[in-house]
DRENDO-1510 file (C-alpha; in Angstrom, 1 decimal, always signed):
<recs>
REC; n; res; u; v; w
REC; 1; MET; +0.0; +0.0; +0.0 .
REC; 2; ALA; +1.3; +3.4; -0.9 .
REC; 3; TYR; +1.4; +6.4; +1.5 .
REC; 4; LYS; +2.3; +10.0; +0.9 .
REC; 5; THR; +4.1; +10.6; +4.2 .
REC; 6; LEU; +5.3; +7.1; +5.1 .
REC; 7; ILE; +7.5; +4.4; +3.7 .
REC; 8; THR; +6.6; +0.9; +4.8 .
REC; 9; GLU; +8.5; -2.4; +4.5 .
REC; 10; VAL; +7.2; -5.9; +5.3 .
REC; 11; ASN; +9.6; -8.8; +6.2 .
REC; 12; THR; +7.3; -11.8; +6.4 .
REC; 13; GLU; +10.2; -14.2; +6.7 .
REC; 14; ASP; +11.4; -12.6; +10.0 .
REC; 15; GLY; +7.9; -11.5; +11.1 .
REC; 16; TYR; +8.2; -7.7; +11.3 .
REC; 17; ALA; +7.3; -4.5; +9.5 .
REC; 18; VAL; +9.0; -1.2; +9.3 .
REC; 19; ILE; +7.2; +2.2; +9.2 .
REC; 20; GLN; +9.4; +5.1; +8.3 .
REC; 21; MET; +8.1; +8.6; +8.6 .
REC; 22; ASN; +9.0; +10.4; +5.4 .
REC; 23; ARG; +8.7; +14.2; +5.7 .
REC; 24; ALA; +12.4; +15.0; +5.8 .
REC; 25; GLU; +11.9; +18.6; +4.7 .
REC; 26; SER; +10.1; +19.3; +8.0 .
REC; 27; LEU; +12.0; +17.0; +10.4 .
REC; 28; ASN; +9.2; +14.6; +10.1 .
REC; 29; ALA; +6.7; +17.0; +11.6 .
REC; 30; LEU; +3.6; +15.2; +12.6 .
REC; 31; SER; +0.9; +16.5; +10.3 .
REC; 32; GLU; -2.7; +15.5; +10.2 .
REC; 33; GLU; -2.1; +13.5; +7.0 .
REC; 34; MET; +0.9; +11.7; +8.5 .
REC; 35; MET; -0.9; +10.8; +11.7 .
REC; 36; SER; -3.9; +9.5; +9.8 .
REC; 37; GLU; -1.6; +7.4; +7.5 .
REC; 38; LEU; +0.3; +6.1; +10.6 .
REC; 39; THR; -3.0; +5.0; +12.1 .
REC; 40; GLN; -3.9; +3.2; +8.8 .
REC; 41; ALA; -0.5; +1.5; +8.6 .
REC; 42; LEU; -0.7; +0.3; +12.2 .
REC; 43; ASP; -4.2; -1.0; +11.7 .
REC; 44; ARG; -2.9; -2.9; +8.6 .
REC; 45; PHE; +0.0; -4.5; +10.5 .
REC; 46; GLU; -2.1; -5.3; +13.5 .
REC; 47; ALA; -4.5; -7.3; +11.3 .
REC; 48; ASP; -1.6; -9.1; +9.4 .
REC; 49; ASP; -0.9; -12.4; +11.1 .
REC; 50; THR; +2.5; -12.6; +9.4 .
REC; 51; ILE; +3.6; -9.5; +11.3 .
REC; 52; LEU; +4.5; -10.0; +15.0 .
REC; 53; CYS; +6.5; -6.8; +15.6 .
REC; 54; VAL; +6.7; -3.3; +14.2 .
REC; 55; ILE; +9.6; -0.8; +13.9 .
REC; 56; LEU; +8.7; +2.9; +13.8 .
REC; 57; THR; +11.5; +5.2; +12.7 .
REC; 58; GLY; +12.3; +8.5; +11.0 .
REC; 59; SER; +15.5; +9.7; +9.4 .
REC; 60; LYS; +19.0; +9.9; +10.7 .
REC; 61; ARG; +18.5; +13.6; +11.3 .
REC; 62; ALA; +15.1; +13.3; +13.1 .
REC; 63; PHE; +12.7; +10.7; +14.3 .
REC; 64; SER; +10.3; +13.6; +14.5 .
REC; 65; GLY; +10.6; +17.3; +15.4 .
REC; 66; GLY; +7.0; +17.2; +16.8 .
REC; 67; ALA; +3.7; +18.6; +15.7 .
REC; 68; ASP; +3.5; +20.5; +12.4 .
REC; 69; VAL; +3.3; +24.0; +14.0 .
REC; 70; LYS; +2.4; +25.7; +10.7 .
REC; 71; GLU; -0.6; +23.4; +10.4 .
REC; 72; ILE; -1.9; +23.9; +14.0 .
REC; 73; GLN; -1.0; +27.5; +14.9 .
REC; 74; GLY; -4.4; +28.8; +13.9 .
REC; 75; LYS; -6.5; +26.3; +15.8 .
REC; 76; THR; -9.0; +27.6; +18.3 .
REC; 77; PHE; -10.1; +25.8; +21.4 .
REC; 78; PRO; -13.6; +24.9; +20.1 .
REC; 79; GLN; -12.1; +23.6; +16.9 .
REC; 80; SER; -9.5; +21.4; +18.6 .
REC; 81; TYR; -12.1; +20.2; +21.1 .
REC; 82; TYR; -14.8; +19.3; +18.6 .
REC; 83; GLU; -12.4; +17.6; +16.1 .
REC; 84; ASP; -10.8; +15.7; +19.1 .
REC; 85; PHE; -7.3; +16.9; +18.1 .
REC; 86; ILE; -4.6; +14.4; +19.0 .
REC; 87; THR; -7.0; +11.8; +20.5 .
REC; 88; ARG; -8.6; +11.1; +17.2 .
REC; 89; ASN; -5.6; +9.8; +15.3 .
REC; 90; TRP; -2.4; +10.2; +17.4 .
REC; 91; GLU; -2.8; +7.4; +19.9 .
REC; 92; ARG; -2.9; +4.3; +17.7 .
REC; 93; ALA; +0.6; +3.3; +18.6 .
REC; 94; ALA; -0.3; +3.3; +22.3 .
REC; 95; ARG; -3.2; +1.0; +21.7 .
REC; 96; ALA; -1.4; -1.6; +19.6 .
REC; 97; ARG; -1.4; -5.1; +20.9 .
REC; 98; LYS; +1.8; -6.2; +19.0 .
REC; 99; PRO; +5.2; -4.9; +20.2 .
REC; 100; ILE; +6.4; -1.7; +18.6 .
REC; 101; ILE; +10.0; -0.6; +18.6 .
REC; 102; ALA; +10.8; +3.1; +18.2 .
REC; 103; ALA; +14.1; +3.4; +16.4 .
REC; 104; VAL; +15.1; +7.0; +17.2 .
REC; 105; GLY; +17.8; +8.8; +15.5 .
REC; 106; GLY; +18.3; +12.6; +15.7 .
REC; 107; TYR; +15.6; +14.8; +17.2 .
REC; 108; ALA; +12.6; +13.3; +19.0 .
REC; 109; ILE; +11.1; +16.4; +20.5 .
REC; 110; GLY; +7.6; +17.5; +21.4 .
REC; 111; GLY; +5.1; +15.2; +19.8 .
REC; 112; GLY; +8.0; +13.2; +18.4 .
REC; 113; CYS; +9.2; +12.3; +21.9 .
REC; 114; GLU; +5.6; +11.6; +22.9 .
REC; 115; LEU; +5.1; +9.3; +19.9 .
REC; 116; ALA; +8.3; +7.4; +20.8 .
REC; 117; MET; +6.9; +7.0; +24.3 .
REC; 118; MET; +3.7; +5.4; +23.0 .
REC; 119; CYS; +5.9; +2.6; +21.6 .
REC; 120; ASP; +7.1; -0.3; +23.8 .
REC; 121; ILE; +10.9; -0.1; +23.4 .
REC; 122; ILE; +12.9; +3.0; +22.5 .
REC; 123; LEU; +16.2; +2.1; +20.8 .
REC; 124; ALA; +18.2; +5.3; +20.5 .
REC; 125; ALA; +21.0; +6.2; +18.1 .
REC; 126; ASP; +24.0; +7.9; +19.7 .
REC; 127; ASN; +22.9; +11.2; +18.1 .
REC; 128; ALA; +19.4; +11.1; +19.5 .
REC; 129; ARG; +18.0; +14.1; +21.4 .
REC; 130; PHE; +14.8; +14.1; +23.4 .
REC; 131; GLY; +12.8; +17.0; +24.8 .
REC; 132; GLN; +9.4; +18.6; +25.3 .
REC; 133; PRO; +9.8; +22.3; +24.2 .
REC; 134; GLU; +6.1; +23.0; +23.9 .
REC; 135; ILE; +6.2; +25.6; +26.6 .
REC; 136; ARG; +8.4; +27.8; +24.4 .
REC; 137; LEU; +5.5; +27.9; +21.9 .
REC; 138; GLY; +3.0; +29.1; +24.5 .
REC; 139; VAL; +1.5; +25.7; +25.2 .
REC; 140; MET; +2.3; +22.5; +27.0 .
REC; 141; PRO; +2.7; +18.9; +26.0 .
REC; 142; GLY; -0.6; +17.5; +24.7 .
REC; 143; ALA; +0.1; +14.0; +23.5 .
REC; 144; GLY; +0.9; +12.4; +26.8 .
REC; 145; ALA; +4.3; +13.7; +28.0 .
REC; 146; THR; +3.2; +15.0; +31.3 .
REC; 147; GLN; +2.0; +11.5; +32.1 .
REC; 148; ARG; +4.3; +9.0; +30.2 .
REC; 149; LEU; +7.5; +11.0; +30.6 .
REC; 150; THR; +6.8; +11.4; +34.4 .
REC; 151; ARG; +6.3; +7.6; +34.7 .
REC; 152; ALA; +9.4; +6.9; +32.7 .
REC; 153; ILE; +11.9; +9.3; +34.3 .
REC; 154; GLY; +10.3; +10.6; +37.5 .
REC; 155; LYS; +8.6; +13.8; +38.5 .
REC; 156; SER; +11.7; +16.1; +39.0 .
REC; 157; LYS; +13.3; +15.5; +35.7 .
REC; 158; ALA; +10.1; +15.5; +33.8 .
REC; 159; MET; +9.1; +18.7; +35.4 .
REC; 160; GLU; +12.5; +20.3; +34.5 .
REC; 161; LEU; +12.3; +19.2; +30.8 .
REC; 162; CYS; +8.7; +20.3; +30.4 .
REC; 163; LEU; +9.1; +23.6; +32.2 .
REC; 164; THR; +12.3; +24.7; +30.5 .
REC; 165; GLY; +12.1; +23.0; +27.1 .
REC; 166; ARG; +15.6; +21.6; +27.6 .
REC; 167; MET; +16.7; +18.7; +25.4 .
REC; 168; MET; +18.6; +15.8; +26.7 .
REC; 169; GLU; +21.2; +13.7; +24.8 .
REC; 170; ALA; +20.9; +10.0; +24.3 .
REC; 171; ASP; +23.2; +9.1; +27.2 .
REC; 172; GLU; +21.1; +11.0; +29.7 .
REC; 173; ALA; +18.0; +9.5; +28.3 .
REC; 174; GLU; +19.4; +6.0; +28.8 .
REC; 175; ARG; +20.6; +6.9; +32.4 .
REC; 176; CYS; +17.1; +8.0; +33.4 .
REC; 177; GLY; +15.4; +5.0; +31.9 .
REC; 178; LEU; +13.7; +6.6; +28.9 .
REC; 179; VAL; +15.5; +4.5; +26.3 .
REC; 180; ALA; +16.4; +0.8; +26.4 .
REC; 181; ARG; +19.9; +1.2; +25.0 .
REC; 182; ILE; +22.0; +3.3; +22.7 .
REC; 183; VAL; +23.6; +2.1; +19.5 .
REC; 184; PRO; +25.8; +3.9; +16.9 .
REC; 185; ALA; +23.7; +5.9; +14.5 .
REC; 186; ASP; +24.9; +4.0; +11.5 .
REC; 187; GLU; +23.8; +0.7; +13.1 .
REC; 188; LEU; +20.4; +1.9; +14.4 .
REC; 189; MET; +18.2; +0.1; +11.8 .
REC; 190; GLU; +20.4; -3.0; +11.8 .
REC; 191; GLU; +20.0; -3.3; +15.5 .
REC; 192; ALA; +16.3; -2.5; +15.3 .
REC; 193; ARG; +15.8; -5.2; +12.8 .
REC; 194; THR; +17.7; -7.7; +14.9 .
REC; 195; LEU; +15.6; -6.8; +17.9 .
REC; 196; ALA; +12.4; -7.1; +15.9 .
REC; 197; THR; +13.4; -10.5; +14.5 .
REC; 198; THR; +14.1; -11.8; +18.0 .
REC; 199; ILE; +10.8; -10.6; +19.4 .
REC; 200; ALA; +8.9; -11.9; +16.4 .
REC; 201; ALA; +10.4; -15.3; +16.9 .
REC; 202; MET; +8.8; -15.6; +20.3 .
REC; 203; PRO; +5.4; -17.3; +20.8 .
REC; 204; ARG; +2.7; -14.7; +19.9 .
REC; 205; ALA; +0.4; -15.2; +22.9 .
REC; 206; ALA; +3.3; -15.0; +25.4 .
REC; 207; ALA; +4.7; -11.8; +23.8 .
REC; 208; MET; +1.3; -10.0; +23.6 .
REC; 209; MET; +0.4; -11.0; +27.1 .
REC; 210; THR; +3.8; -9.9; +28.4 .
REC; 211; LYS; +3.3; -6.5; +26.8 .
REC; 212; GLU; -0.2; -6.3; +28.3 .
REC; 213; ALA; +1.0; -7.1; +31.8 .
REC; 214; ILE; +3.9; -4.6; +31.7 .
REC; 215; ASN; +1.6; -1.8; +30.5 .
REC; 216; ALA; -0.9; -2.7; +33.3 .
REC; 217; ALA; +1.8; -2.0; +35.8 .
REC; 218; PHE; +1.4; +1.7; +35.1 .
REC; 219; GLU; -2.3; +1.8; +35.8 .
REC; 220; THR; -3.0; -0.7; +38.6 .
REC; 221; PRO; -2.0; -1.2; +42.3 .
REC; 222; LEU; +0.8; -3.8; +42.8 .
REC; 223; SER; -1.6; -6.4; +44.2 .
REC; 224; GLN; -3.9; -6.2; +41.2 .
REC; 225; GLY; -1.0; -6.1; +38.8 .
REC; 226; ILE; +0.4; -9.3; +40.3 .
REC; 227; GLN; -3.0; -11.0; +40.1 .
REC; 228; PHE; -3.3; -9.9; +36.5 .
REC; 229; GLU; +0.1; -11.2; +35.6 .
REC; 230; ARG; -0.6; -14.5; +37.4 .
REC; 231; ARG; -3.8; -15.2; +35.5 .
REC; 232; LEU; -2.1; -14.4; +32.1 .
REC; 233; PHE; +0.8; -16.7; +33.1 .
REC; 234; GLN; -1.6; -19.5; +34.1 .
REC; 235; SER; -3.6; -19.1; +30.9 .
REC; 236; LEU; -0.4; -19.7; +28.8 .
REC; 237; PHE; -0.5; -23.3; +30.0 .
REC; 238; ALA; -3.4; -23.8; +27.6 .
REC; 239; THR; -1.2; -23.1; +24.6 .
REC; 240; ASP; +0.7; -25.6; +22.4 .
REC; 241; ASP; +3.6; -23.2; +22.4 .
REC; 242; GLN; +4.0; -23.7; +26.2 .
REC; 243; LYS; +4.2; -27.4; +25.8 .
REC; 244; GLU; +6.7; -27.1; +22.9 .
REC; 245; GLY; +8.8; -24.5; +24.7 .
REC; 246; MET; +9.2; -26.5; +27.8 .
REC; 247; LYS; +9.6; -29.8; +26.0 .
REC; 248; ALA; +12.4; -28.3; +23.9 .
REC; 249; TYR; +14.1; -27.0; +27.0 .
REC; 250; VAL; +14.1; -30.4; +28.6 .
REC; 251; GLU; +15.3; -32.0; +25.4 .
REC; 252; LYS; +18.0; -29.4; +25.0 .
REC; 253; ARG; +17.0; -28.2; +21.5 .
REC; 254; SER; +15.5; -25.1; +19.9 .
REC; 255; ALA; +11.8; -24.6; +20.2 .
REC; 256; HIS; +9.6; -24.4; +17.2 .
REC; 257; PHE; +6.7; -22.1; +18.1 .
REC; 258; ARG; +3.5; -22.2; +16.0 .
REC; 259; ASP; +1.5; -19.5; +17.8 .
REC; 260; ARG; -1.1; -22.0; +19.0 .
</recs>
């Protein structure tokens, strides 16, 4: 399927898809068209049983520089409220059931940083820079940063970044837990593909339930989260993949999962 603002790639052999934001002239600014196409692409890959993991990336210079300011500067409150701005077509990545890797090179600021945080794993190039500079435009983060960033790095640092608009380099983002790890910029996509291949090779039910349980940790008390995890864990004993995985372990061989 052709998109105007995205480039997509499907690797059915290794079980993953790549979505590359392709508005290099504007640092991959998140326009209305791009976010609608991103929603469509994620819908497509969620429905494709050959795809078990998705990589979302931008260019070497920018994952995304944030919302398209030229497009939104004239919005009014009634307009943004009635059209359900952001909520309507920005949150699809956060609702995905399959794991999504954000492969971040260059700038991931404003809505770009928020989009990366909607993904499950942030793999950062050594030239990545993260920040929430919305306050310098007379507004505040509106696509989840006050909530997701605070949960990821803590109140004090999130407050500093959002109130000053300061950007942080990749090494600081890794130290504070925002990103999983840092790789050389020239190796970012190779590492992302390796990671996606590894995840896609895991039994589908176990991978999806693991993601669901980890996400639940942010929204439930510990006792409820543990109970939720326990029920999902117990339910996996109803799958053929559990039988195969444990049999393979006992027999000292590689498991052959069939997503059953």
